[in-house]
Structure formats: structure tokens, C-alpha cells
C-alpha positions, 0 to 999 in steps of 0.5 A, a space after each residue: 458513446 463514452 463510458 462514464 465511471 464513478 471512483 469512490 475514494 481519493 487516496 492513492 488508488 482513486 486518482 491513479 484509477 481515474 487517470 488509467 480510465 481516462 487513458 482507456 477512453 473512459 470518463 471518470 470522476 473521483 468522490 472523496 469523503 473528506 472536505 480536503 485531500 489526504 494532506 498530512 495523513 500517514 507517515 512514509 511507505 516503500 513504493 516497490 519497483 513493480 509499483 513504479 513500473 505500473 505508474 510508468 505504464 500511465 506515464 506517471 513515473 516522472 511524477 514521483 521520481 524526484 519525491 522521496 529517495 531510492 531504496 536499494 536494498 534491505 538488511 535483516 539483523 538482531 539488535 545491534 549485531 551484524 546483519 544476518 542477511 541482505 536482500 535486493 528490492 528487484 532490478 531497476 527499470 531501464 531509466 535507472 528508477 527503482 524502489 523508492 521510499 516516499 512520504 505518503 502525503 508526497 505520493 498522494 499530493 503528486 498523484 492528485 495534482 497530476 490527476 487535476 492537470 489531466 482533467 480528472 474532476 474530484 468532488 470533496 465532502 462526498 461520503 457514499 452511503 448507498 449505491 444500486 443498479 439503475 437505468 443500465 448503470 449505477 446510481 450512488 447516493 451520498 450523505 449530503 443527499 446528492 446522487 451521481 449516475 454512471 455506467 460503473 462504480 469503482 470502490 477505491 475507498 480503502 480498508 473500511 470500504 463502503 463499496 465492498 459492503 454494498 457489493 457483499 453485505 456479508 463481506 468479512 471484516 479486516 483481520 487484525 494483525 497484533 502489531 502497532 505502527 509508529 515511527 518518525 524522522 530523526 534529525 541530527 543523528 549520524 549513523 555509519 550506514 549508506 543512504 537508501 539501505 533499509 535496515 530491519 532489526 529484531 529488537 528484544 522488545 520491539 521490531 524496528 526499521 530505519 533508512 537514512 535519507 540522502 540529506 542525513 535524516 533517518 526515517 524509521 518505524 517501529 512495530 510494538 506488539 499489541 495482542 488486543 485490538 485497540 479502538 481509535 479512541 484508545 489510540 488517540 488517547 496516547 500522548 506523544 510523550 507516552 509513545 516516546 516513553 513506551 518505545 524507550 522502554 521497549 528498546 532499553 536492552 538493545 545495542 543498536 540505534 533504536 533509542 537514539 532514533 527515538 530521542 532524536 525525533 521531534 514528533 513521534 507518529 501517533 500509533 495505528 493498528 495493523 490489518 490485512 484481508 486473507 481473502 475478500 470473496 466477492 470483488 464485483 457485482 451489478 457494475 460495481 467493483 473494488 480495487 486496492 485495499 478495499 479488495 486486498 489490504 496487505 500488512 505493511 510488512 509486505 511493502 506492497 500496499 501502494 504498488 498493488 493498488 497502482 497495478 490494480 488501476 492499470 489492469 482494470 482500465 486495460 480490461 475495460 478498454 478491451 472487454 466486450 462489456 463491463 461484466 466481462 471486464 470485471 471477470 477478466 480483471 479478477 482472474 488476472 489479479 486475485 492470485 497475485 494479490 492474495 499471494 502478497 497478502 500471505 507474504 505480508 502476514 508471514 513477515 508480520 508474524 516474524 516481528 513477534 518472535 519468541 525466545 526460541 525463534 530469536 535463537 534459531 533465526 540466525 541459523 535459519 538465515 545461514 541455511 536459507 539465503 534465497 537468490 534475487 530470482 526468488 522474488 522476481 514474481 513480486 518485483 519483476 512483474 510488469 504491465 504492458 499497457 499496449 498489449 491487448 487483454 484476453 477475456 477471462 485470462 488465467 491470472 496464473 503466477 507470472 502472468 504479465 498484465 
């Protein structure tokens, strides 16, 4: 008898989870809240080499290989000064593919289209309002009054996950990180840097980053400090001209290319808040489970949000393939994933905190980088993680650091 699954959420985690389940012999249908996909939503992201490798476990690597561009290394500097340090993004895969910078909508479109090609059904306009165990499975109820029943339900519904609160009504809310996100694509600006090298800069008034696309455009983001969490309505009320003026003011004392980036950008991204989850206590209950941001949203400063969601999808599908029942599969999945993702969240928090340096730390930072320059092996736990689809999963594996899925 074929197992059936309901996947709630049609962003990045949802289609990948559904394709992983189908490869494991489980029928999966994706239910997306909106009447369309995520087209045009979001800016760009870094898909780390470990995330690319996880896609490769599902033969999805080629789907995104030609989207975006290779991002080979990262430098960290102060203002317009010479970089204090450089770091790699992990070793490339055997075929030469490594960390990629890609527009979020391009990544989503590629994965959604491939899910369709592989026969994954997707229903749009389905906002989940309730779910409960019934008849040996789970019945989901949507805002339009329709229902769906399957053997299990997976919440890939992001930061504001409905599935998370159904599983645990006392689940903690996301933690606000006091930074905003904005940025854009600067055109006609020529910088004397190599394409694919990401530059992180501690400006006097605002942290920012930029990377040159092979076609010459410069992709950049900035993280203005924002101590008080703002509502969606407050952020939506800020006009594009106001964002531009604010950024130009924040970068007024910087010698680097920040102001030129702002000036050369036709459309500044509307700002959005930063959040993460230090810990989500309950991941599964009653044949329901959460993956991706629903379980462990990490600050964008980690550069691992999409990669962690993709890894989740592959590991969960393997656990459901190999475990004796759904409960054992969920328990094993959590044991394999929790330590890793919480470590990533903690690192993202540290990286984000560093973007709000005070005067004393700004003065000490160059010295700290001189004293401590970690080698490539220091980040192998992150970038070197690989999931072998063909290896069987042992029930209740330890999930200790370094475990290969």
C-alpha cells in the first residue's frame, strides 16, 4: 500500500520535500496558500555547497546549476579599507559545482517546474486552518472549506508556520533580530573586484555586502540597524525614495562603494525584518512534522536557510523510506537534524550580532582577525556535510556532529 503525504507550503522546502518523498516511494501533494507561486517574491540568496550537494542526492543539481553564478569566496573588511580576512565557501563538488548566488525566485521557479515535470500535484489557494489525526492518518482543513486526508502531513510553511502551532500550540514565536534587510542590483557600475567574490563590509553606519555577477551587474544587500521590531504595515509605508535616502545617509562616511551601489540601483528592495528561532521544542506529533524554516529559521547571516531546508527534505524522505513506521521515522529524522540545524542557527545569530558593532568592537575587530584566522577545516562541519541517498538510515541515529545523512 502506497503511503500518501500532504506537504503544506509551496516555497523552496515544499517542492523539494515532495520530490524527495516521491523518490522514496511516497505519494505527495503540495498545498500552497496563495493563488500563484512565489514568483517575484524575495531578493537573492546564497545556496551553499552543502545545499547543492543535497539537491544532487535527488538528481536536482543540474536544475539550478545554470541559474545564478558561482560564489567562490568571501572577504570581510571595514569601510573602504583592505579586507581583514578571506574565507572559502567549502570545496566544490566532483563536477566542479560549488556555492551559488541565485535569485530566490529563480531557485523557486526551477524547483517548482521540476516538481511539476516529475508529477508532483500542487494545489493553490489552499490556506491551512486546521489539521487533526483521523482514520489512521491526518485530515487537513483549508480556509475554503475543503479537506484532504493522507497518512502524514509535513509543514514546509515557513517562519509563520500554521503546522508548527497545530503540533504545539505553545510553540515559541520567532525571535526578532534587530536588523532590516534591503538591497538591489546595481547596473553600469564597474568595480575592480573579481566576479563571484562576496565582499562583506562593516560600514560606519550600516553593514553591507556586494558581489559582482559575471555580466557586470553588482548584487548587494544592506542591514540597517532597527532596535524596535516594525510591523509589516510600517515597513510597507516606507517608499523606495525613502529607502534610498536612508541608505545614502547611513553610508555617508564610508569610503567604499556603498553609496555608488545605492545610486546605481534602479529599484531598492522594500525592507523586511530579520528573525530566527533559537529552539523549537516540538517538531512532530500525531503524524505531523515540520521542516525548513518552520522548524529552525536561521538568520540570513548564516547563508544556510535554503540549504538547511533542502537537507531536511532529503533526510526526512530517507527516514520515511527506511523506518518501520511514521513515528520511528520522525524520531530518527529529529535525532539526525536537530543538533546540526541549531548549531547553524546559533552561528547565524553570532554573525548577525556582529553586524551591529559598537565603536570599541569596531576598533578591536582588525586585531581579532589577525589573532584568529580559522583554516578551511574549521567550517567542514558546515560546508562538507553530505547526504548519501543510497545508504540506509538506522532508527534513532545519534545525529552527533559530523554525522553524514
